[in-house]
C-alpha positions as semicolon CSV with decimal commas, in nm:
position;residue;x (nm);y (nm);z (nm)
1;M;24,343;21,419;-10,938
2;I;24,172;21,802;-10,971
3;R;24,389;22,093;-11,124
4;T;24,449;22,376;-10,987
5;V;24,194;22,666;-11,010
6;S;24,217;22,919;-11,302
7;P;24,165;23,251;-11,143
8;I;23,891;23,340;-11,359
9;K;23,678;23,037;-11,289
10;Q;23,755;23,105;-10,904
11;L;23,607;23,439;-10,987
12;L;23,330;23,296;-11,146
13;Q;23,256;23,030;-10,841
14;T;23,351;23,226;-10,624
15;G;22,925;23,312;-10,443
16;E;22,790;23,119;-10,738
17;A;22,814;23,431;-10,934
18;W;22,787;23,328;-11,286
19;W;22,501;23,111;-11,202
20;R;22,307;23,460;-11,005
21;H;22,441;23,666;-11,333
22;F;22,299;23,334;-11,559
23;K;21,934;23,351;-11,359
24;K;21,914;23,709;-11,427
25;H;21,998;23,740;-11,776
26;E;21,893;23,364;-11,911
27;H;21,677;23,508;-12,163
28;E;21,972;23,773;-12,315
29;I;22,276;23,549;-12,316
30;R;22,315;23,349;-12,626
31;S;22,314;22,920;-12,633
32;A;22,687;22,921;-12,695
33;V;22,834;23,126;-12,434
34;V;22,601;22,899;-12,194
35;D;22,804;22,599;-12,358
36;N;23,127;22,736;-12,323
37;M;23,044;22,842;-11,973
38;V;22,915;22,483;-11,856
39;R;23,291;22,355;-12,006
40;L;23,494;22,628;-11,890
41;L;23,308;22,552;-11,453
42;A;23,388;22,155;-11,517
43;C;23,721;22,175;-11,718
44;G;23,950;21,979;-11,520
45;L;23,681;21,798;-11,313
46;E;23,570;21,395;-11,301
47;V;23,250;21,502;-11,461
48;M;23,456;21,565;-11,751
49;G;23,582;21,215;-11,741
50;Y;23,909;21,133;-11,658
51;A;24,172;20,845;-11,682
52;S;24,257;20,606;-11,443
53;H;24,640;20,516;-11,423
54;S;24,793;20,259;-11,167
55;C;25,111;20,042;-11,114
56;S;25,171;19,711;-11,397
57;N;25,200;19,590;-11,045
58;G;24,930;19,438;-10,927
59;A;24,996;19,471;-10,493
60;C;25,089;19,838;-10,536
61;P;24,870;20,112;-10,380
62;H;24,888;20,384;-10,599
63;R;24,617;20,529;-10,857
64;K;24,621;20,852;-11,015
65;R;24,292;20,983;-11,172
66;V;24,386;21,253;-11,449
67;C;24,022;21,457;-11,521
68;F;24,050;21,575;-11,936
69;S;23,968;21,934;-12,015
70;C;23,696;22,081;-12,189
71;K;23,921;22,189;-12,492
72;S;23,719;22,515;-12,545
73;R;23,915;22,838;-12,676
74;F;23,694;23,048;-12,455
75;C;23,847;22,844;-12,162
76;P;24,157;23,028;-11,978
77;T;24,368;22,691;-11,962
78;C;24,244;22,511;-12,292
79;G;24,274;22,893;-12,489
80;K;24,629;22,918;-12,366
81;K;24,775;22,621;-12,459
82;A;24,581;22,580;-12,812
83;T;24,730;22,963;-12,857
84;D;25,108;22,881;-12,731
85;Q;25,050;22,571;-12,990
86;W;24,981;22,815;-13,281
87;I;25,214;23,095;-13,169
88;A;25,511;22,762;-13,204
89;T;25,345;22,619;-13,559
90;Q;25,330;22,989;-13,733
91;T;25,683;23,084;-13,590
92;A;25,853;22,737;-13,703
93;R;25,686;22,851;-14,091
94;L;25,824;23,204;-14,055
95;P;26,199;23,227;-14,216
96;Q;26,427;23,374;-13,936
97;T;26,497;23,713;-13,999
98;R;26,621;24,038;-13,858
99;W;26,289;24,227;-13,851
100;Q;25,974;24,101;-13,777
101;H;25,752;24,378;-13,905
102;I;25,778;24,668;-14,155
103;T;25,503;24,938;-14,219
104;L;25,507;25,075;-14,607
105;T;25,372;25,379;-14,660
106;M;25,133;25,473;-14,991
107;P;25,069;25,736;-15,207
108;S;24,784;25,928;-15,125
109;A;24,701;25,926;-15,470
110;L;24,655;25,532;-15,460
111;W;24,407;25,590;-15,185
């Protein structure tokens, strides 16, 4: 099973845009960027690995492969999931209040 391709991933794959950019600027791109791009482009594909699921009934022909994600913060899919989880954790830790943000003005003598 292949996941829905994110718009950014589609854009990078269209006309081999990332590959052409990489070949043109190969010596200017940091290795961390290359690593993250490779992970992003492989995210949700069988090359990242997958789990096979099937019915407990051996006669049933239904099989499903679930591809693993890259778990990179750079990836729009995986990064959003991590961000959403972080926001939920922080929201649960904060008290329920009417105000979320207060700005205090300091006298110029304290600057």
